[in-house]
N, C-alpha and C positions, 0 to 999 in steps of 0.2 A: 195276459194269456190265461192265468188261473181263473179269472172271472168268466172268461168265455167258456172254458172247460166246465166250470161249475154250472153255468146256465145250460150248457148242452146236456149235462148229466141230469139236470132237473127236468129237462124236456123229454129225454129219451132214456128209458131204463136199459135198453139194449146197449146204447153207447156207454152208460155208466158201468155195466158189467164188463164190456170190452176194455174200457180204460182201466178199471180196477184190477182186472186179471193180467193186464199186459204192462202198460206204462206205470200205473200205480205200484205194481209189484216190483218193478225195477227201482223206483224211487224208494220204496220201503227197504229193499235190499241194500241200497247205497247208505241210507240212514242207519240201518242196523250195523253195517260194516264200520261206519264212521263213529258210532257211539257204543259199539260192542265192548270196547275195552273199559268203559266206565262201569264200575260195580253198582251203580244206582240208576234210577230212571232220570234221564236228562229232562224230559218233559215235566215230570213231577217236581224236579228241583226248580225249574223255572216257575211253575205254579206256586210252590211254597214261597219263593223269593219275590213274588209279585208285589207285596206291600213295600218291601225295601226298594225294589226297582221303581215303583211308582213315586216314592218319596225322592229318590235320586233324580228321576226325570223331572219332577216338579222343581226341585232345587236348581238343576241345570237350566231348565226353561226360564226361571226367574232371573238367574244370573245372566243368561244370554240376552234376555229382554232389556236388562239394565245396561248392558254393554253397548248395543247398537241394534238398529233395525235389521241390518244384514245378518248379524249373529243370531237374532231371534228367528229369522227366516230359515237360516241354515239348520237351526235346532228343530224347527217344525218339519222341514224336509227330511231330516235324519230320522225323526220319530215316525213319520209317515212311511219311510223306507223300511224301517224295522217291522212295523205292523204289516206292511204289504208282504214282506218276506215271510213272516210267520203265517199269514193267511195262505200264501202260495204253497208253502211246505205242507200245510194241513190239507189243502185242496188236492195238490198233486200226488200226495202220498196216501192219505187216509180218507178224506171227506167223501170221495165218490162211492165208497163202499156203502154209504148210507142211502144212496139213491138207486141202487141196483135191485135185482130180483131178491125177494126175501129168502132168508135161510130155509124156511119151511118149504118153499118152492124148490130150492136147489136140492134139498134132501128128499124131495117128493113126499113130504109129510102132509097129511090132511089137517087143515086148520079148522078147529071146531070148538065150541064152548065146552068147558069142563065143569062138571058138577062138583059140589063140595064132597060128596061121597067118593067120586073118582080121585079127587085130590088126596083125600084121607087114605084111600086104599093104596095109592102110589107111595105116599109117605110111609105107610106101614110096611110095604114091600121093600122099600129102600132101607128102613130100619132093620128088617130081618136080614138083609144082605150085609149091613154094616156091623151089626152086633158081634159076629164071630171075629171081626178084625180089631175090635177095640182092645183086646188083650195085647196086641202087637204094638200098640202106641204107648210111648213113654211120656208121662206128664210131669210137669214141675209142680211145686207146692202151690203156685198161684193159679193152677188150672190150665196153663198153656202147654202145648205139646212140643216135643222135640222132633226136629227133622232127622230121620234115621240115616241120612246120606250127607256127604259133603256137598258143597255147592256145585263142584265139578261133576260129581256123580249124578246129582239131580238134573243138571244141564244135559248130560248124556242121555239119561232116561227120558226126559221130556222131548228132546230132539228126536230120539229114535221113535218114540210113540207118535210124535207129530209127523214124522216121515211116513209112517204107515197110513195116517189119515190123509196125507197128500196123495198117496198112491190110490187110495179108495175114492177120494173126491177130487175131481179135476179142477174145481174152482178154488181149492186151497193152494196158496203159494208155497212151494217147497223151499224152505229157508231155515238154515241152522243159525240160531242166535243164542245169546246168553240170557239166563234167568236173571232178573233184576229184583232186588228187594224193593217192595213198595212200602214206603213209610206211612202213607195215609190209608193203607188197606183196613186197619182196624177202626179208625174213626169213620170211615166211609160205610162200614157194615153195621 
């Protein structure tokens, strides 16, 4: 089913938008509800644990191969089932958003080339806006900043602001969810 939906969304941008805003939104809401109580990103945890998971899978595969042909077939079917499940969750919940109308089109922004001067001017304008706020940020000795709110306060602030964006833009799913600490955010930037 996921493969058929995936192919349909590759063929039709309109179907991808419809699916992402309706069915995909429901899948994302269910996943957010199921994992909302976990104080960390479940997907990131699986990603970080992939080397250990792969070693465990290889070990189990070798042991099942040594036991019997039936055991090795069961192992292969189980592995294929897990991979199919992961692919299906991605496709049904998130993947179709990549095949719909671009964000620029949804926001009715004109896409055009940007010159180096325009980029510099924009950066300078942002710096002028940010400079007065720097005094309000508390820094540690190593240069990191402190979040001025508790995690619950930050969740409330983000959800309230996100709700305003949902009211302004109909293509954004209205969903209250919890902020998750991202362990790999610093290495990825």
